[in-house]
Backbone atoms as SQL, in Angstrom:
CREATE TABLE atoms (id INTEGER PRIMARY KEY, chain TEXT, resi INTEGER, resn TEXT, atom TEXT, x REAL, y REAL, z REAL);
INSERT INTO atoms VALUES
  (1, 'A', 1, 'MET', 'N', -37.600, 27.056, 79.485),
  (2, 'A', 1, 'MET', 'CA', -39.224, 27.875, 79.552),
  (3, 'A', 1, 'MET', 'C', -38.576, 29.353, 80.341),
  (4, 'A', 2, 'ALA', 'N', -39.511, 30.275, 79.784),
  (5, 'A', 2, 'ALA', 'CA', -38.893, 31.473, 80.425),
  (6, 'A', 2, 'ALA', 'C', -40.372, 31.828, 81.368),
  (7, 'A', 3, 'GLU', 'N', -40.269, 32.201, 82.595),
  (8, 'A', 3, 'GLU', 'CA', -41.586, 32.448, 83.644),
  (9, 'A', 3, 'GLU', 'C', -41.248, 33.992, 84.142),
  (10, 'A', 4, 'ILE', 'N', -42.241, 34.218, 84.544),
  (11, 'A', 4, 'ILE', 'CA', -42.152, 35.843, 85.222),
  (12, 'A', 4, 'ILE', 'C', -43.023, 35.831, 86.218),
  (13, 'A', 5, 'ASN', 'N', -42.401, 36.267, 87.434),
  (14, 'A', 5, 'ASN', 'CA', -42.803, 35.690, 88.760),
  (15, 'A', 5, 'ASN', 'C', -43.673, 37.011, 89.222),
  (16, 'A', 6, 'LYS', 'N', -44.470, 36.931, 90.769),
  (17, 'A', 6, 'LYS', 'CA', -45.508, 37.904, 90.738),
  (18, 'A', 6, 'LYS', 'C', -44.975, 38.819, 91.299),
  (19, 'A', 7, 'LYS', 'N', -43.513, 38.889, 91.611),
  (20, 'A', 7, 'LYS', 'CA', -42.765, 40.338, 92.004),
  (21, 'A', 7, 'LYS', 'C', -42.386, 40.797, 90.896),
  (22, 'A', 8, 'GLU', 'N', -41.915, 40.389, 89.434),
  (23, 'A', 8, 'GLU', 'CA', -41.696, 41.470, 88.718),
  (24, 'A', 8, 'GLU', 'C', -43.185, 41.354, 87.518),
  (25, 'A', 9, 'LEU', 'N', -44.015, 41.023, 88.039),
  (26, 'A', 9, 'LEU', 'CA', -45.537, 41.626, 87.846),
  (27, 'A', 9, 'LEU', 'C', -46.188, 42.245, 88.311),
  (28, 'A', 10, 'GLU', 'N', -45.570, 42.968, 89.548),
  (29, 'A', 10, 'GLU', 'CA', -46.178, 43.310, 90.359),
  (30, 'A', 10, 'GLU', 'C', -44.912, 45.110, 89.682),
  (31, 'A', 11, 'HIS', 'N', -44.134, 44.793, 89.862),
  (32, 'A', 11, 'HIS', 'CA', -43.154, 45.864, 88.967),
  (33, 'A', 11, 'HIS', 'C', -43.359, 46.371, 88.491),
  (34, 'A', 12, 'LEU', 'N', -43.401, 45.774, 86.892),
  (35, 'A', 12, 'LEU', 'CA', -43.959, 45.991, 85.410),
  (36, 'A', 12, 'LEU', 'C', -45.620, 46.850, 85.745),
  (37, 'A', 13, 'ALA', 'N', -46.247, 46.265, 86.090),
  (38, 'A', 13, 'ALA', 'CA', -47.482, 46.728, 86.847),
  (39, 'A', 13, 'ALA', 'C', -47.538, 48.398, 87.073),
  (40, 'A', 14, 'ASP', 'N', -46.899, 48.552, 88.453),
  (41, 'A', 14, 'ASP', 'CA', -46.214, 49.781, 89.277),
  (42, 'A', 14, 'ASP', 'C', -45.923, 50.683, 88.032),
  (43, 'A', 15, 'LEU', 'N', -44.768, 50.068, 87.099),
  (44, 'A', 15, 'LEU', 'CA', -44.271, 51.133, 86.395),
  (45, 'A', 15, 'LEU', 'C', -45.534, 51.601, 85.063),
  (46, 'A', 16, 'ALA', 'N', -46.252, 50.668, 84.924),
  (47, 'A', 16, 'ALA', 'CA', -47.582, 50.587, 83.654),
  (48, 'A', 16, 'ALA', 'C', -48.336, 52.058, 84.104),
  (49, 'A', 17, 'ARG', 'N', -48.278, 51.967, 85.568),
  (50, 'A', 17, 'ARG', 'CA', -49.669, 52.628, 86.601),
  (51, 'A', 17, 'ARG', 'C', -50.546, 51.469, 86.348),
  (52, 'A', 18, 'LEU', 'N', -50.665, 50.152, 86.586),
  (53, 'A', 18, 'LEU', 'CA', -51.977, 49.496, 86.268),
  (54, 'A', 18, 'LEU', 'C', -51.959, 48.951, 87.940),
  (55, 'A', 19, 'GLU', 'N', -53.141, 48.556, 88.128),
  (56, 'A', 19, 'GLU', 'CA', -53.844, 48.381, 89.532),
  (57, 'A', 19, 'GLU', 'C', -54.337, 47.105, 89.138),
  (58, 'A', 20, 'LEU', 'N', -53.914, 45.500, 89.508),
  (59, 'A', 20, 'LEU', 'CA', -54.610, 44.334, 89.022),
  (60, 'A', 20, 'LEU', 'C', -54.906, 43.413, 90.040),
  (61, 'A', 21, 'ASN', 'N', -56.333, 43.193, 89.556),
  (62, 'A', 21, 'ASN', 'CA', -56.486, 42.466, 90.532),
  (63, 'A', 21, 'ASN', 'C', -55.987, 40.806, 90.798),
  (64, 'A', 22, 'PRO', 'N', -56.448, 40.144, 91.485),
  (65, 'A', 22, 'PRO', 'CA', -55.614, 38.695, 91.809),
  (66, 'A', 22, 'PRO', 'C', -55.738, 37.783, 90.303),
  (67, 'A', 23, 'LYS', 'N', -57.049, 38.336, 89.876),
  (68, 'A', 23, 'LYS', 'CA', -57.647, 37.488, 88.931),
  (69, 'A', 23, 'LYS', 'C', -56.711, 37.910, 87.596),
  (70, 'A', 24, 'GLU', 'N', -56.578, 38.982, 87.281),
  (71, 'A', 24, 'GLU', 'CA', -55.954, 39.617, 86.251),
  (72, 'A', 24, 'GLU', 'C', -55.058, 39.592, 86.223),
  (73, 'A', 25, 'GLU', 'N', -53.770, 39.733, 87.956),
  (74, 'A', 25, 'GLU', 'CA', -52.806, 39.301, 87.652),
  (75, 'A', 25, 'GLU', 'C', -52.340, 37.359, 87.289),
  (76, 'A', 26, 'GLU', 'N', -53.237, 36.547, 87.967),
  (77, 'A', 26, 'GLU', 'CA', -52.957, 35.632, 87.313),
  (78, 'A', 26, 'GLU', 'C', -53.002, 35.506, 85.796),
  (79, 'A', 27, 'LYS', 'N', -53.812, 35.974, 84.880),
  (80, 'A', 27, 'LYS', 'CA', -54.093, 36.108, 83.593),
  (81, 'A', 27, 'LYS', 'C', -52.847, 36.965, 83.296),
  (82, 'A', 28, 'PHE', 'N', -52.759, 37.856, 83.612),
  (83, 'A', 28, 'PHE', 'CA', -51.245, 38.746, 83.087),
  (84, 'A', 28, 'PHE', 'C', -49.725, 37.526, 83.032),
  (85, 'A', 29, 'LEU', 'N', -49.900, 36.551, 84.237),
  (86, 'A', 29, 'LEU', 'CA', -48.717, 35.964, 84.670),
  (87, 'A', 29, 'LEU', 'C', -48.849, 34.866, 83.358),
  (88, 'A', 30, 'LYS', 'N', -49.612, 34.386, 82.860),
  (89, 'A', 30, 'LYS', 'CA', -49.791, 33.579, 82.207),
  (90, 'A', 30, 'LYS', 'C', -49.772, 33.832, 80.701),
  (91, 'A', 31, 'ASP', 'N', -50.114, 35.007, 80.262),
  (92, 'A', 31, 'ASP', 'CA', -49.631, 35.586, 79.288),
  (93, 'A', 31, 'ASP', 'C', -48.246, 36.378, 78.853),
  (94, 'A', 32, 'LEU', 'N', -47.829, 36.783, 80.015),
  (95, 'A', 32, 'LEU', 'CA', -46.610, 37.380, 79.888),
  (96, 'A', 32, 'LEU', 'C', -45.811, 36.599, 79.508),
  (97, 'A', 33, 'SER', 'N', -45.590, 35.150, 80.332),
  (98, 'A', 33, 'SER', 'CA', -45.159, 33.978, 80.319),
  (99, 'A', 33, 'SER', 'C', -45.165, 33.168, 79.101),
  (100, 'A', 34, 'GLY', 'N', -46.042, 33.282, 78.405),
  (101, 'A', 34, 'GLY', 'CA', -46.154, 32.745, 76.816),
  (102, 'A', 34, 'GLY', 'C', -45.603, 33.905, 75.737),
  (103, 'A', 35, 'ILE', 'N', -45.745, 35.297, 76.075),
  (104, 'A', 35, 'ILE', 'CA', -44.990, 35.764, 75.060),
  (105, 'A', 35, 'ILE', 'C', -43.390, 35.691, 75.229),
  (106, 'A', 36, 'LEU', 'N', -42.809, 35.870, 76.573),
  (107, 'A', 36, 'LEU', 'CA', -41.331, 35.144, 77.022),
  (108, 'A', 36, 'LEU', 'C', -41.187, 33.950, 75.912),
  (109, 'A', 37, 'ASN', 'N', -41.766, 33.090, 76.350),
  (110, 'A', 37, 'ASN', 'CA', -41.788, 31.657, 75.633),
  (111, 'A', 37, 'ASN', 'C', -41.453, 31.633, 74.181),
  (112, 'A', 38, 'TYR', 'N', -42.317, 32.602, 73.650),
  (113, 'A', 38, 'TYR', 'CA', -42.551, 32.605, 72.162),
  (114, 'A', 38, 'TYR', 'C', -41.064, 33.390, 71.947),
  (115, 'A', 39, 'PHE', 'N', -40.340, 34.108, 72.536),
  (116, 'A', 39, 'PHE', 'CA', -39.046, 34.797, 72.285),
  (117, 'A', 39, 'PHE', 'C', -38.193, 33.994, 71.936),
  (118, 'A', 40, 'GLN', 'N', -38.297, 33.115, 73.183),
  (119, 'A', 40, 'GLN', 'CA', -37.198, 31.979, 73.672),
  (120, 'A', 40, 'GLN', 'C', -36.735, 31.231, 72.279),
  (121, 'A', 41, 'GLU', 'N', -38.179, 30.697, 71.709),
  (122, 'A', 41, 'GLU', 'CA', -38.104, 30.002, 70.344),
  (123, 'A', 41, 'GLU', 'C', -37.326, 30.960, 69.292),
  (124, 'A', 42, 'LEU', 'N', -37.548, 32.079, 69.278),
  (125, 'A', 42, 'LEU', 'CA', -36.652, 33.221, 67.874),
  (126, 'A', 42, 'LEU', 'C', -35.580, 33.130, 68.044),
  (127, 'A', 43, 'ASN', 'N', -35.379, 32.999, 69.710),
  (128, 'A', 43, 'ASN', 'CA', -33.358, 32.997, 70.070),
  (129, 'A', 43, 'ASN', 'C', -32.645, 31.705, 69.326),
  (130, 'A', 44, 'GLU', 'N', -33.516, 30.707, 69.273),
  (131, 'A', 44, 'GLU', 'CA', -33.414, 29.125, 68.735),
  (132, 'A', 44, 'GLU', 'C', -33.097, 29.202, 66.773),
  (133, 'A', 45, 'VAL', 'N', -33.513, 30.391, 66.174),
  (134, 'A', 45, 'VAL', 'CA', -33.494, 30.227, 65.095),
  (135, 'A', 45, 'VAL', 'C', -32.181, 30.773, 64.858),
  (136, 'A', 46, 'ASN', 'N', -31.170, 30.045, 63.759),
  (137, 'A', 46, 'ASN', 'CA', -30.139, 29.968, 62.839),
  (138, 'A', 46, 'ASN', 'C', -30.323, 31.831, 62.192),
  (139, 'A', 47, 'THR', 'N', -29.991, 32.157, 62.651),
  (140, 'A', 47, 'THR', 'CA', -29.609, 33.983, 61.781),
  (141, 'A', 47, 'THR', 'C', -28.125, 33.957, 61.055),
  (142, 'A', 48, 'ASP', 'N', -26.874, 32.819, 61.337),
  (143, 'A', 48, 'ASP', 'CA', -25.566, 32.732, 60.890),
  (144, 'A', 48, 'ASP', 'C', -25.564, 33.344, 59.377),
  (145, 'A', 49, 'ASN', 'N', -26.496, 33.449, 58.592),
  (146, 'A', 49, 'ASN', 'CA', -25.944, 33.713, 57.339),
  (147, 'A', 49, 'ASN', 'C', -26.994, 34.570, 56.796),
  (148, 'A', 50, 'VAL', 'N', -27.700, 35.076, 58.008),
  (149, 'A', 50, 'VAL', 'CA', -28.385, 36.672, 57.859),
  (150, 'A', 50, 'VAL', 'C', -27.645, 37.709, 57.725),
  (151, 'A', 51, 'PRO', 'N', -27.790, 38.431, 56.668),
  (152, 'A', 51, 'PRO', 'CA', -26.762, 39.955, 56.444),
  (153, 'A', 51, 'PRO', 'C', -27.911, 40.798, 57.817),
  (154, 'A', 52, 'PRO', 'N', -27.038, 41.679, 58.707),
  (155, 'A', 52, 'PRO', 'CA', -28.167, 42.608, 59.171),
  (156, 'A', 52, 'PRO', 'C', -28.557, 43.981, 58.852),
  (157, 'A', 53, 'MET', 'N', -29.631, 44.558, 59.231),
  (158, 'A', 53, 'MET', 'CA', -30.902, 45.453, 58.366),
  (159, 'A', 53, 'MET', 'C', -30.094, 46.422, 59.125),
  (160, 'A', 54, 'ASN', 'N', -30.461, 47.475, 58.604),
  (161, 'A', 54, 'ASN', 'CA', -29.959, 48.842, 59.154),
  (162, 'A', 54, 'ASN', 'C', -30.914, 49.723, 58.120),
  (163, 'A', 55, 'GLY', 'N', -32.892, 49.493, 58.324),
  (164, 'A', 55, 'GLY', 'CA', -33.653, 50.322, 57.748),
  (165, 'A', 55, 'GLY', 'C', -34.978, 49.183, 57.541),
  (166, 'A', 56, 'GLY', 'N', -35.733, 49.634, 57.186),
  (167, 'A', 56, 'GLY', 'CA', -36.879, 48.619, 56.777),
  (168, 'A', 56, 'GLY', 'C', -36.603, 47.883, 55.764),
  (169, 'A', 57, 'THR', 'N', -36.280, 48.528, 54.723),
  (170, 'A', 57, 'THR', 'CA', -36.495, 48.027, 53.404),
  (171, 'A', 57, 'THR', 'C', -35.474, 48.436, 52.154),
  (172, 'A', 58, 'GLU', 'N', -35.715, 48.033, 51.255),
  (173, 'A', 58, 'GLU', 'CA', -34.702, 48.823, 50.065),
  (174, 'A', 58, 'GLU', 'C', -35.843, 48.633, 49.028),
  (175, 'A', 59, 'SER', 'N', -36.919, 48.864, 49.157),
  (176, 'A', 59, 'SER', 'CA', -38.080, 49.192, 48.327),
  (177, 'A', 59, 'SER', 'C', -38.051, 51.003, 47.521),
  (178, 'A', 60, 'LYS', 'N', -38.236, 50.843, 46.463),
  (179, 'A', 60, 'LYS', 'CA', -38.234, 52.427, 46.181),
  (180, 'A', 60, 'LYS', 'C', -39.470, 52.485, 45.329),
  (181, 'A', 61, 'ASN', 'N', -39.583, 54.040, 45.072),
  (182, 'A', 61, 'ASN', 'CA', -40.803, 54.209, 44.792),
  (183, 'A', 61, 'ASN', 'C', -41.127, 53.964, 43.218),
  (184, 'A', 62, 'ILE', 'N', -42.106, 53.303, 42.823),
  (185, 'A', 62, 'ILE', 'CA', -41.792, 52.862, 41.061),
  (186, 'A', 62, 'ILE', 'C', -42.814, 53.702, 40.429),
  (187, 'A', 63, 'PHE', 'N', -43.793, 54.670, 41.177),
  (188, 'A', 63, 'PHE', 'CA', -44.357, 55.379, 40.612),
  (189, 'A', 63, 'PHE', 'C', -43.851, 56.586, 40.021),
  (190, 'A', 64, 'ARG', 'N', -42.964, 57.058, 40.592),
  (191, 'A', 64, 'ARG', 'CA', -42.299, 58.434, 39.890),
  (192, 'A', 64, 'ARG', 'C', -40.731, 57.818, 39.452),
  (193, 'A', 65, 'GLU', 'N', -40.398, 58.426, 38.671),
  (194, 'A', 65, 'GLU', 'CA', -38.395, 57.972, 38.321),
  (195, 'A', 65, 'GLU', 'C', -38.229, 59.145, 39.551),
  (196, 'A', 66, 'ASP', 'N', -38.177, 60.576, 39.287),
  (197, 'A', 66, 'ASP', 'CA', -37.622, 61.651, 40.121),
  (198, 'A', 66, 'ASP', 'C', -37.913, 60.908, 42.060),
  (199, 'A', 67, 'GLY', 'N', -38.978, 60.614, 42.483),
  (200, 'A', 67, 'GLY', 'CA', -39.112, 59.856, 43.740),
  (201, 'A', 67, 'GLY', 'C', -39.735, 61.105, 44.357),
  (202, 'A', 68, 'ASP', 'N', -40.460, 62.032, 43.701),
  (203, 'A', 68, 'ASP', 'CA', -41.153, 63.342, 44.225),
  (204, 'A', 68, 'ASP', 'C', -42.286, 63.146, 44.161),
  (205, 'A', 69, 'SER', 'N', -43.123, 62.957, 45.241),
  (206, 'A', 69, 'SER', 'CA', -44.399, 62.619, 45.272),
  (207, 'A', 69, 'SER', 'C', -45.564, 64.089, 44.995),
  (208, 'A', 70, 'VAL', 'N', -44.355, 65.807, 45.518),
  (209, 'A', 70, 'VAL', 'CA', -45.605, 66.810, 45.920),
  (210, 'A', 70, 'VAL', 'C', -45.808, 67.152, 44.555),
  (211, 'A', 71, 'SER', 'N', -47.218, 67.504, 44.309),
  (212, 'A', 71, 'SER', 'CA', -47.820, 68.209, 43.114),
  (213, 'A', 71, 'SER', 'C', -46.694, 69.544, 42.948),
  (214, 'A', 72, 'PRO', 'N', -46.650, 70.311, 41.582),
  (215, 'A', 72, 'PRO', 'CA', -45.999, 71.065, 41.625),
  (216, 'A', 72, 'PRO', 'C', -46.665, 72.603, 41.740),
  (217, 'A', 73, 'SER', 'N', -48.031, 72.005, 41.994),
  (218, 'A', 73, 'SER', 'CA', -48.884, 73.583, 42.522),
  (219, 'A', 73, 'SER', 'C', -48.816, 73.522, 43.735),
  (220, 'A', 74, 'PHE', 'N', -48.124, 72.857, 44.398),
  (221, 'A', 74, 'PHE', 'CA', -48.478, 72.617, 45.965),
  (222, 'A', 74, 'PHE', 'C', -46.931, 72.486, 47.022),
  (223, 'A', 75, 'ARG', 'N', -45.669, 73.209, 45.590),
  (224, 'A', 75, 'ARG', 'CA', -44.658, 73.593, 46.189),
  (225, 'A', 75, 'ARG', 'C', -44.364, 74.746, 47.045),
  (226, 'A', 76, 'ASP', 'N', -45.541, 75.833, 46.487),
  (227, 'A', 76, 'ASP', 'CA', -45.983, 77.217, 46.941),
  (228, 'A', 76, 'ASP', 'C', -46.652, 77.189, 48.057),
  (229, 'A', 77, 'PRO', 'N', -46.575, 77.430, 49.038),
  (230, 'A', 77, 'PRO', 'CA', -47.386, 77.128, 50.536),
  (231, 'A', 77, 'PRO', 'C', -48.710, 78.237, 50.371),
  (232, 'A', 78, 'LYS', 'N', -48.711, 79.146, 49.646),
  (233, 'A', 78, 'LYS', 'CA', -49.682, 80.142, 49.267),
  (234, 'A', 78, 'LYS', 'C', -50.662, 79.300, 48.296),
  (235, 'A', 79, 'ASN', 'N', -50.640, 78.471, 47.336),
  (236, 'A', 79, 'ASN', 'CA', -51.081, 77.664, 46.671),
  (237, 'A', 79, 'ASN', 'C', -52.099, 76.039, 47.511),
  (238, 'A', 80, 'ILE', 'N', -51.648, 75.990, 48.470),
  (239, 'A', 80, 'ILE', 'CA', -52.096, 75.127, 49.632),
  (240, 'A', 80, 'ILE', 'C', -53.223, 75.832, 50.342),
  (241, 'A', 81, 'ILE', 'N', -52.396, 76.785, 50.329),
  (242, 'A', 81, 'ILE', 'CA', -53.872, 77.604, 51.577),
  (243, 'A', 81, 'ILE', 'C', -55.027, 77.723, 50.384),
  (244, 'A', 82, 'GLU', 'N', -54.894, 78.334, 49.578),
  (245, 'A', 82, 'GLU', 'CA', -55.667, 79.068, 48.918),
  (246, 'A', 82, 'GLU', 'C', -56.940, 77.821, 47.886),
  (247, 'A', 83, 'ALA', 'N', -56.397, 76.577, 48.127),
  (248, 'A', 83, 'ALA', 'CA', -56.944, 75.076, 47.748),
  (249, 'A', 83, 'ALA', 'C', -57.464, 74.348, 48.631),
  (250, 'A', 84, 'PHE', 'N', -56.808, 74.951, 50.478),
  (251, 'A', 84, 'PHE', 'CA', -58.149, 74.762, 51.353),
  (252, 'A', 84, 'PHE', 'C', -59.557, 75.148, 51.771),
  (253, 'A', 85, 'PRO', 'N', -60.462, 74.082, 52.154),
  (254, 'A', 85, 'PRO', 'CA', -61.737, 74.752, 51.779),
  (255, 'A', 85, 'PRO', 'C', -62.225, 75.777, 52.917),
  (256, 'A', 86, 'GLU', 'N', -61.549, 75.420, 54.283),
  (257, 'A', 86, 'GLU', 'CA', -61.974, 76.444, 55.023),
  (258, 'A', 86, 'GLU', 'C', -61.031, 77.338, 55.577),
  (259, 'A', 87, 'LYS', 'N', -60.751, 78.475, 55.454),
  (260, 'A', 87, 'LYS', 'CA', -59.778, 79.424, 56.611),
  (261, 'A', 87, 'LYS', 'C', -60.381, 80.083, 57.807),
  (262, 'A', 88, 'HIS', 'N', -59.759, 80.243, 58.910),
  (263, 'A', 88, 'HIS', 'CA', -59.976, 81.629, 59.370),
  (264, 'A', 88, 'HIS', 'C', -58.579, 82.018, 59.703),
  (265, 'A', 89, 'SER', 'N', -58.896, 83.461, 59.443),
  (266, 'A', 89, 'SER', 'CA', -57.231, 84.184, 59.649),
  (267, 'A', 89, 'SER', 'C', -56.429, 83.497, 59.120),
  (268, 'A', 90, 'ARG', 'N', -55.330, 83.052, 59.581),
  (269, 'A', 90, 'ARG', 'CA', -53.952, 82.540, 58.993),
  (270, 'A', 90, 'ARG', 'C', -53.840, 81.147, 59.264),
  (271, 'A', 91, 'HIS', 'N', -55.019, 80.404, 60.104),
  (272, 'A', 91, 'HIS', 'CA', -55.308, 78.978, 60.031),
  (273, 'A', 91, 'HIS', 'C', -56.221, 78.442, 59.632),
  (274, 'A', 92, 'LEU', 'N', -55.856, 77.106, 58.938),
  (275, 'A', 92, 'LEU', 'CA', -56.811, 76.212, 58.241),
  (276, 'A', 92, 'LEU', 'C', -57.796, 75.365, 58.851),
  (277, 'A', 93, 'LYS', 'N', -59.203, 75.351, 58.673),
  (278, 'A', 93, 'LYS', 'CA', -60.342, 74.395, 59.719),
  (279, 'A', 93, 'LYS', 'C', -60.099, 73.032, 59.174),
  (280, 'A', 94, 'VAL', 'N', -60.022, 72.621, 60.236),
  (281, 'A', 94, 'VAL', 'CA', -60.025, 70.765, 59.562),
  (282, 'A', 94, 'VAL', 'C', -61.311, 70.340, 60.709),
  (283, 'A', 95, 'PRO', 'N', -61.802, 69.179, 60.265),
  (284, 'A', 95, 'PRO', 'CA', -62.813, 68.356, 60.739),
  (285, 'A', 95, 'PRO', 'C', -62.502, 67.874, 61.925),
  (286, 'A', 96, 'SER', 'N', -62.895, 68.103, 63.266),
  (287, 'A', 96, 'SER', 'CA', -62.941, 67.597, 64.193),
  (288, 'A', 96, 'SER', 'C', -62.452, 65.996, 64.472),
  (289, 'A', 97, 'VAL', 'N', -61.318, 66.053, 65.261),
  (290, 'A', 97, 'VAL', 'CA', -60.780, 64.440, 65.695),
  (291, 'A', 97, 'VAL', 'C', -61.485, 64.076, 66.884),
  (292, 'A', 98, 'PHE', 'N', -61.329, 64.683, 67.569),
  (293, 'A', 98, 'PHE', 'CA', -62.097, 64.368, 68.720),
  (294, 'A', 98, 'PHE', 'C', -63.840, 64.689, 69.264),
  (295, 'A', 99, 'GLU', 'N', -64.646, 63.976, 69.778),
  (296, 'A', 99, 'GLU', 'CA', -65.453, 64.444, 69.886),
  (297, 'A', 99, 'GLU', 'C', -66.102, 64.725, 71.310);
């Protein structure tokens, strides 16, 4: 059973720039111990015959044979700029992300 002690928790909190009160420390100790125990369970899984992965997937784009998703009309940057609804000088205006 993996355990994390209070000193390790204080070190992690310091690295994350968290200020924890005693009640939060108790909760984090319990939660982090649970997470570490879960990973201990994963260490017990037999992976002897599982080949290592180097990339996330071997999926291929099934929608286009050439794998090219750029519309021919947008290969030229001028066409993109002309199609944009709002412009200011050389800049494209987009809706605000933050209020």
